[in-house]
Backbone as numpy.savetxt, mean C-alpha at the origin, in Angstrom:
# Nx Ny Nz CAx CAy CAz Cx Cy Cz
-17.49 -6.08 7.91 -17.26 -4.64 7.88 -17.56 -4.07 6.55
-17.96 -2.86 6.58 -18.43 -2.10 5.35 -17.28 -1.26 4.89
-17.11 -1.20 3.51 -16.15 -0.29 2.85 -16.74 1.17 3.01
-15.79 2.03 3.46 -16.18 3.47 3.61 -15.62 4.39 2.50
-14.55 3.90 1.78 -14.05 4.63 0.65 -13.72 3.61 -0.46
-14.31 3.86 -1.64 -14.00 2.99 -2.79 -12.75 3.53 -3.50
-12.50 2.85 -4.61 -11.24 3.20 -5.30 -11.18 4.60 -5.79
-12.40 5.13 -6.33 -12.47 6.51 -6.73 -12.18 7.50 -5.64
-12.77 7.26 -4.42 -12.62 8.15 -3.26 -11.12 8.09 -2.76
-10.63 6.86 -2.73 -9.25 6.72 -2.34 -8.24 7.44 -3.27
-8.48 7.27 -4.51 -7.63 7.93 -5.56 -7.71 9.45 -5.39
-8.91 9.99 -5.20 -9.06 11.44 -5.04 -8.37 11.91 -3.79
-8.45 11.18 -2.74 -7.82 11.57 -1.43 -6.27 11.53 -1.57
-5.80 10.52 -2.26 -4.38 10.46 -2.40 -3.89 11.55 -3.23
-4.55 11.93 -4.27 -4.13 13.07 -5.11 -4.27 14.40 -4.49
-5.24 14.57 -3.58 -5.41 15.88 -2.93 -4.51 16.04 -1.68
-4.39 15.00 -0.94 -3.61 15.06 0.36 -2.11 14.64 0.18
-1.83 13.90 -0.81 -0.44 13.47 -1.09 -0.10 13.67 -2.53
-0.17 14.95 -3.06 0.11 15.19 -4.53 1.45 14.74 -5.00
2.44 14.68 -4.09 3.74 14.27 -4.51 3.91 12.82 -4.95
2.89 11.94 -4.56 2.85 10.52 -4.97 1.53 10.14 -5.51
0.58 11.03 -5.53 -0.77 10.69 -6.01 -0.89 9.97 -7.32
-0.01 10.39 -8.25 -0.05 9.79 -9.61 0.71 8.50 -9.76
1.53 8.14 -8.71 2.40 7.01 -8.81 1.76 5.66 -8.60
0.64 5.65 -7.95 -0.08 4.45 -7.53 -1.52 4.38 -8.09
-1.91 3.23 -8.54 -3.29 3.01 -9.15 -3.95 1.89 -8.32
-5.13 2.18 -7.85 -5.85 1.21 -7.08 -6.54 0.26 -8.08
-6.28 -1.05 -7.92 -6.80 -2.05 -8.75 -8.09 -2.58 -8.18
-8.14 -2.82 -6.86 -9.30 -3.48 -6.28 -9.41 -3.15 -4.82
-10.66 -2.90 -4.40 -10.96 -2.57 -3.01 -11.96 -3.70 -2.66
-11.79 -4.36 -1.48 -12.74 -5.28 -0.93 -12.62 -5.14 0.59
-13.65 -5.64 1.35 -13.58 -5.58 2.76 -12.29 -6.20 3.30
-11.57 -5.36 4.06 -10.27 -5.81 4.70 -9.18 -6.10 3.75
-9.28 -5.73 2.41 -8.15 -6.05 1.44 -8.21 -4.96 0.38
-7.05 -4.87 -0.31 -6.92 -3.92 -1.41 -5.69 -4.37 -2.27
-5.79 -4.07 -3.56 -4.65 -4.28 -4.41 -4.31 -3.00 -5.10
-3.02 -2.64 -5.04 -2.54 -1.38 -5.69 -1.39 -1.66 -6.62
-1.30 -0.88 -7.71 -0.28 -1.06 -8.71 0.72 0.11 -8.77
1.96 -0.26 -9.04 2.98 0.86 -9.29 3.65 0.48 -10.55
3.79 1.43 -11.41 4.58 1.26 -12.63 5.95 1.88 -12.41
6.94 1.07 -12.23 8.34 1.51 -11.93 8.84 2.45 -13.00
9.45 3.62 -12.59 10.02 4.50 -13.51 11.51 4.53 -13.28
12.28 5.26 -14.01 13.66 5.37 -13.81 14.10 5.64 -12.40
13.40 6.53 -11.69 13.70 6.91 -10.35 13.50 5.72 -9.29
12.73 4.75 -9.73 12.51 3.58 -8.84 13.60 2.49 -9.01
14.51 2.62 -9.98 15.41 1.57 -10.26 16.76 1.75 -9.56
17.39 0.65 -9.34 18.76 0.67 -8.70 19.67 -0.04 -9.75
20.99 0.06 -9.56 21.87 -0.63 -10.54 21.59 -2.11 -10.70
21.65 -2.53 -11.89 21.30 -3.90 -12.22 19.86 -3.97 -12.85
19.20 -2.80 -12.87 17.94 -2.75 -13.58 16.75 -3.36 -12.77
16.87 -3.40 -11.48 15.84 -3.91 -10.68 15.20 -2.75 -9.77
14.01 -3.00 -9.34 13.32 -2.02 -8.55 13.98 -1.97 -7.15
14.18 -0.70 -6.70 14.86 -0.55 -5.38 13.95 -0.97 -4.23
14.64 -1.37 -3.12 13.92 -1.73 -1.85 13.01 -0.54 -1.36
13.55 0.69 -1.31 12.72 1.81 -0.86 11.46 1.95 -1.69
11.53 1.75 -3.01 10.34 1.82 -3.83 9.29 0.76 -3.56
9.82 -0.46 -3.29 8.93 -1.53 -2.91 8.22 -1.27 -1.53
9.10 -0.68 -0.61 8.53 -0.32 0.66 7.44 0.68 0.50
7.68 1.71 -0.31 6.64 2.76 -0.57 5.37 2.11 -1.06
5.46 1.17 -1.95 4.31 0.53 -2.48 3.48 -0.27 -1.42
4.23 -0.98 -0.53 3.60 -1.67 0.55 2.97 -0.71 1.50
3.67 0.42 1.84 3.25 1.37 2.83 1.95 2.05 2.36
1.92 2.45 1.09 0.81 3.13 0.57 -0.37 2.16 0.41
-0.07 0.98 0.05 -1.15 -0.12 -0.11 -1.78 -0.34 1.29
-1.02 -0.50 2.34 -1.60 -0.70 3.65 -2.42 0.48 4.09
-1.89 1.69 3.91 -2.49 2.88 4.25 -3.91 3.02 3.59
-3.97 2.76 2.26 -5.18 2.81 1.56 -6.15 1.80 1.96
-5.73 0.58 2.31 -6.52 -0.45 2.75 -7.24 -0.05 4.07
-6.48 0.58 4.97 -7.08 1.01 6.22 -8.07 2.10 5.97
-7.73 3.09 5.14 -8.59 4.24 4.83 -9.90 3.67 4.16
-9.79 2.63 3.39 -10.99 2.15 2.72 -12.03 1.60 3.80
-11.54 1.26 5.00 -12.42 0.72 6.02 -12.87 1.72 7.06
-11.93 2.80 7.28 -12.26 3.77 8.32 -12.58 5.12 7.78
-12.37 5.40 6.53 -12.63 6.76 6.05 -11.30 7.54 5.91
-11.44 8.86 5.49 -10.25 9.66 5.23 -9.63 10.17 6.56
-8.67 9.46 7.04 -7.90 9.82 8.27 -6.47 10.05 7.80
-6.14 11.31 7.50 -4.80 11.62 6.90 -3.72 11.34 7.93
-3.95 11.38 9.26 -2.90 11.18 10.20 -2.68 9.79 10.77
-3.20 8.81 10.09 -2.88 7.38 10.39 -1.45 7.20 9.93
-0.63 6.62 10.79 0.82 6.55 10.50 1.41 5.18 10.70
2.46 4.86 9.97 3.16 3.61 10.08 3.96 3.65 11.40
3.78 2.60 12.26 4.54 2.54 13.53 5.55 1.44 13.47
5.38 0.44 12.53 6.29 -0.70 12.49 6.20 -1.32 11.09
7.36 -1.75 10.63 7.38 -2.45 9.37 8.53 -3.43 9.34
8.24 -4.62 8.83 9.21 -5.65 8.56 8.98 -6.09 7.10
10.04 -6.04 6.31 9.94 -6.35 4.95 10.98 -7.38 4.50
10.49 -8.39 3.81 11.42 -9.37 3.25 11.51 -9.25 1.74
12.66 -9.10 1.21 12.79 -9.04 -0.25 13.18 -10.47 -0.69
12.40 -11.12 -1.45 12.55 -12.61 -1.66 13.12 -12.91 -3.00
12.86 -12.12 -4.02 13.39 -12.35 -5.36 13.39 -11.07 -6.14
14.22 -10.99 -7.16 14.35 -9.85 -7.93 13.13 -9.57 -8.82
12.58 -8.43 -8.77 11.40 -8.13 -9.57 11.83 -8.07 -11.02
10.95 -8.46 -11.90 11.21 -8.41 -13.37 11.39 -6.99 -13.80
12.34 -6.74 -14.65 12.61 -5.36 -15.15 11.51 -4.90 -16.12
11.17 -3.68 -16.02 10.15 -3.06 -16.92 8.75 -3.55 -16.73
8.41 -4.19 -15.60 7.12 -4.76 -15.35 6.51 -4.10 -14.15
5.19 -3.85 -14.17 4.48 -3.23 -13.03 4.54 -4.15 -11.79
4.54 -3.52 -10.69 4.40 -4.20 -9.43 3.01 -4.24 -8.90
2.52 -5.23 -8.30 1.18 -5.31 -7.69 1.32 -5.64 -6.26
0.66 -4.88 -5.33 0.77 -5.14 -3.97 -0.67 -5.51 -3.51
-0.74 -6.79 -2.98 -2.02 -7.28 -2.40 -1.94 -7.20 -0.91
-2.83 -6.38 -0.31 -2.89 -6.09 1.10 -4.01 -6.81 1.74
-3.78 -7.40 2.87 -4.79 -8.00 3.68 -4.70 -7.42 5.13
-5.72 -6.80 5.59 -5.82 -6.32 6.92 -6.10 -7.50 7.86
-5.18 -7.68 8.85 -5.38 -8.79 9.80 -6.09 -8.32 11.04
-5.90 -7.07 11.47 -6.54 -6.51 12.62 -6.88 -5.10 12.30
-8.03 -4.63 12.62 -8.40 -3.26 12.46 -9.17 -2.83 13.73
-8.31 -2.28 14.64 -8.90 -1.82 15.94 -9.11 -0.30 15.87
-9.47 0.28 17.11 -9.67 1.69 17.22 -8.33 2.40 17.11
-7.23 1.86 17.61 -5.96 2.51 17.72 -4.94 1.95 16.84
-4.97 0.66 16.52 -3.93 0.00 15.67 -4.55 -0.83 14.59
-3.82 -0.89 13.50 -4.16 -1.78 12.36 -2.89 -2.59 12.05
-3.09 -3.89 11.78 -2.01 -4.72 11.41 -2.28 -5.32 10.02
-1.32 -5.44 9.16 -1.60 -5.90 7.77 -0.40 -6.59 7.25
-0.71 -7.50 6.29 0.34 -8.19 5.44 0.20 -7.58 4.02
1.36 -7.43 3.40 1.29 -6.94 1.99 2.27 -7.87 1.21
1.70 -8.44 0.09 2.56 -9.24 -0.81 2.70 -8.43 -2.06
3.95 -8.33 -2.53 4.29 -7.64 -3.75 4.70 -8.59 -4.79
4.05 -8.51 -6.02 4.31 -9.32 -7.06 4.83 -8.56 -8.32
5.70 -9.11 -9.09 5.94 -8.60 -10.47 4.77 -9.15 -11.26
4.11 -8.23 -11.97 3.00 -8.62 -12.81 3.33 -9.83 -13.75
2.55 -10.85 -13.65 2.74 -12.04 -14.56 3.56 -13.18 -13.85
4.15 -12.92 -12.65 4.82 -13.94 -11.86 3.91 -14.42 -10.74
3.92 -15.74 -10.46 3.09 -16.27 -9.42 3.60 -16.04 -8.02
4.95 -16.12 -7.90 5.65 -15.99 -6.61 5.89 -14.57 -6.26
5.66 -14.12 -4.93 5.90 -12.74 -4.60 7.34 -12.40 -4.59
7.62 -11.10 -4.91 8.99 -10.60 -4.87 9.33 -10.03 -3.44
8.31 -9.64 -2.69 8.55 -9.13 -1.35 7.29 -9.36 -0.51
7.49 -9.29 0.82 6.43 -9.53 1.76 6.66 -8.49 2.82
5.65 -7.74 3.27 5.76 -6.79 4.34 4.76 -7.04 5.39
5.12 -6.95 6.63 4.19 -6.90 7.74 4.26 -5.51 8.38
3.06 -4.82 8.49 3.03 -3.43 8.90 2.01 -3.23 9.97
2.32 -2.27 10.87 1.39 -1.82 11.88 1.27 -0.31 11.72
0.02 0.12 11.82 -0.36 1.48 11.73 -1.00 1.97 13.00
-0.75 3.16 13.44 -1.40 3.81 14.53 -2.54 4.66 13.91
-3.72 4.55 14.47 -4.89 5.34 14.04 -5.16 6.39 15.12
-5.18 7.66 14.71 -5.44 8.69 15.66 -6.79 8.61 16.23
-7.06 9.06 17.54 -8.32 9.06 18.09 -9.28 9.94 17.34
-10.53 9.54 17.29 -11.56 10.42 16.62 -11.76 11.65 17.46
-11.86 12.82 16.79 -12.09 14.07 17.53 -13.45 13.96 18.23
-13.47 14.54 19.47 -14.68 14.59 20.19 -15.65 15.64 19.65
-16.88 15.34 19.64 -17.86 16.26 19.07 -18.70 16.88 20.14
């Protein structure tokens, strides 16, 4: 399959269509059926004990999967999460960026299924793993 949106196009789309989070994520790598995205945790992402909150890690996985799908199908703003299962496996390192490596397992006309592994930069073992399903809206008839 061919990439339809590169990192520059995805970044521009995220900033224009989702300005509330457009600056929070940086796309590191786009490849066929995979993508890596970075989040630099800020004070709002932390929970007591100085670790990154679960909802912040969910957001990273969700945005990563969304961008991986768009990289393959083009700018479809209404693709939505329909299912997510996330395992928090270890405490992320404090003050360290998180990297989410997404792999699209199935990319159909109506559904996409992906795995997302989240790492604390510099650690070999993932801190979280998410399995996500997205619904892709039908293409408008021409």
